[in-house]
C-alpha positions as CSV (number, residue, x, y, z in Angstrom):
1,M,0.0,0.0,0.0
2,N,3.0,2.2,0.7
3,D,4.1,1.8,-2.9
4,V,0.7,3.0,-4.2
5,S,0.6,6.1,-2.1
6,A,4.2,6.9,-3.0
7,S,3.3,6.7,-6.7
8,I,0.1,8.8,-6.2
9,E,1.9,11.7,-4.4
10,P,3.8,12.9,-7.4
11,L,0.6,12.7,-9.5
12,V,-1.3,14.7,-6.9
13,S,1.5,17.3,-6.8
14,K,1.5,17.6,-10.6
15,L,-2.3,17.8,-10.7
16,L,-2.2,20.7,-8.2
17,K,0.3,22.5,-10.3
18,V,-1.8,22.0,-13.4
19,K,-4.9,23.3,-11.6
20,K,-3.0,26.4,-10.5
21,K,-1.8,27.0,-14.0
22,V,-5.4,26.5,-15.4
23,D,-6.7,29.0,-12.8
24,S,-4.0,31.5,-13.6
25,L,-4.8,31.2,-17.4
26,N,-8.5,31.5,-16.8
27,E,-7.9,34.8,-14.9
28,E,-5.6,36.0,-17.6
29,N,-8.3,35.1,-20.2
30,D,-10.9,37.0,-18.3
31,S,-8.7,40.0,-18.1
32,L,-7.9,39.9,-21.8
33,K,-11.6,39.6,-22.6
34,E,-12.3,42.8,-20.6
35,E,-9.5,44.5,-22.4
36,I,-11.0,43.5,-25.8
37,K,-14.4,44.9,-24.7
38,H,-12.8,48.1,-23.7
39,L,-10.8,48.4,-26.9
40,E,-13.9,47.6,-29.0
41,R,-15.8,50.4,-27.2
42,K,-12.9,52.8,-27.8
43,L,-12.7,51.8,-31.5
44,K,-16.5,52.4,-31.9
45,S,-16.3,55.9,-30.3
46,E,-13.2,56.8,-32.4
47,T,-15.0,55.6,-35.6
48,H,-18.0,57.8,-34.7
49,R,-15.6,60.7,-34.1
50,V,-13.9,60.1,-37.5
51,Q,-17.2,60.1,-39.3
52,A,-18.2,63.3,-37.6
53,V,-15.0,65.0,-38.6
54,Q,-15.3,63.6,-42.1
55,G,-18.8,65.1,-42.4
56,E,-17.6,68.5,-41.1
57,Y,-14.7,68.3,-43.6
58,D,-17.1,67.6,-46.5
59,R,-19.3,70.5,-45.5
60,L,-16.3,72.8,-45.3
61,K,-15.0,71.6,-48.6
62,L,-18.4,72.4,-50.2
63,A,-18.5,75.8,-48.6
64,K,-15.0,76.6,-49.8
65,S,-15.8,75.4,-53.3
66,L,-18.8,77.8,-53.4
67,V,-16.7,80.7,-52.1
68,S,-13.5,80.0,-54.0
69,S,-15.1,79.3,-57.3
70,S,-16.9,82.6,-57.3
71,S,-14.5,85.3,-56.6
72,D,-17.1,88.0,-56.7
73,K,-20.4,88.4,-54.8
74,A,-22.5,88.6,-58.0
75,E,-21.3,85.3,-59.3
76,M,-21.9,83.7,-55.9
77,K,-25.4,85.1,-55.7
78,F,-26.1,83.7,-59.2
79,R,-24.9,80.2,-58.2
80,V,-27.1,80.3,-55.0
81,N,-30.1,81.4,-57.1
82,E,-29.4,78.6,-59.6
83,L,-29.4,76.1,-56.7
84,V,-32.6,77.5,-55.3
85,K,-34.3,77.2,-58.8
86,E,-33.1,73.6,-59.0
87,I,-34.5,72.8,-55.6
88,D,-37.8,74.4,-56.6
89,R,-38.0,72.3,-59.7
90,C,-37.4,69.2,-57.6
91,I,-40.1,70.1,-55.2
92,A,-42.5,70.8,-58.1
93,L,-41.7,67.3,-59.6
94,L,-42.3,65.7,-56.2
95,N,-45.7,67.5,-55.9
96,R,-47.0,66.0,-59.1
């Protein structure tokens, strides 16, 4: 019986070491999952911020093209009137 318990003790010792390692890896896994969630939230907020900045950039580019392509106020007024007429035509078509 002494031989059996002598051969079981190293197995029990190794089993305890393996259990400690598994527990440690599970904790690390949980920590990494939390970090992934945090990074995904951060990525999502940064993506929204980039989209907002891109929209603002597009609006500024459009405004600049209206101003820079018409160096004089009369030409700019003419372009705005043309845009208003086009919008009125679209509204008229929609009302039919």
